[in-house]
C-alpha positions in Angstrom: 0.0 0.0 0.0 2.7 2.5 1.0 6.3 2.3 -0.1 9.5 4.3 0.3 9.0 8.0 0.8 5.2 7.6 1.4 5.8 5.1 4.1 8.4 7.4 5.8 6.0 10.3 5.5 3.2 8.3 7.0 5.4 7.2 9.9 6.6 10.8 10.4 3.1 12.3 10.5 1.9 9.5 12.8 4.8 10.0 15.2 4.4 13.8 15.2 0.7 13.4 16.1 1.4 11.0 18.9 4.2 13.2 20.3 2.1 16.3 20.0 -0.7 14.7 22.0 1.3 15.5 25.2 1.5 19.2 24.5 -2.1 20.1 25.5 -1.8 18.3 28.8 1.5 20.1 29.5 0.0 23.5 28.7 -3.1 22.8 30.8 -1.0 21.5 33.7 1.3 24.5 33.5 -1.6 27.0 33.4 -3.7 25.4 36.1 -0.9 24.0 38.3 -3.1 20.9 38.8 -2.1 17.5 37.5 -3.9 15.3 40.0 -5.8 13.4 37.3 -2.5 12.5 35.5 -1.3 9.0 36.6 2.3 8.4 37.6 1.9 4.8 36.5 0.7 5.9 33.0 3.7 8.1 32.6 6.1 5.3 33.8 4.5 2.8 31.4 4.6 5.1 28.5 8.3 5.9 29.2 9.2 2.2 29.4 7.4 1.5 26.2 9.0 4.4 24.4 12.4 3.3 25.6 11.8 -0.1 24.2 10.7 1.5 20.9 14.0 3.4 20.8 16.0 0.2 21.2 13.9 -1.3 18.4 14.4 1.7 16.2 18.2 1.5 16.8 18.2 -2.1 15.9 16.2 -1.4 12.8 18.2 1.7 12.1 15.0 3.7 11.7 15.4 7.4 12.5 11.7 8.0 12.5 11.1 5.5 15.2 14.0 6.7 17.2 13.2 10.4 16.9 9.5 10.1 17.6 10.1 8.1 20.8 12.9 10.4 22.0 10.6 13.4 21.5 7.7 11.6 23.3 9.9 10.7 26.2 11.1 14.3 26.5 7.5 15.6 26.6 6.5 12.8 29.0 9.4 13.8 31.3 8.2 17.5 31.2 4.7 16.3 32.2 6.2 14.1 34.9 8.2 17.1 36.2 5.2 19.3 36.3 3.2 16.7 38.2 5.9 16.3 40.7 6.4 20.0 41.1 2.7 20.8 41.5 1.8 17.8 43.6 3.5 19.3 46.7 
């Protein structure tokens, strides 16, 4: 169905959308200073899964997989930091 450049484009857009999904929560948490509804377990599981995807991407030598998951972990860590900061 998709080959070459189109497959890479599809993967790039998909990864950008998944990574961007964290941004509204980060903005809302920063503005409201309330992240009580955000689960630590969710963030830990997402980070563990993303780390495994990075290893997979390295093994496959796929920069889209690696980049997307590094970006998502970074956003997840920002969210985790905000939760820790505002949970005090």
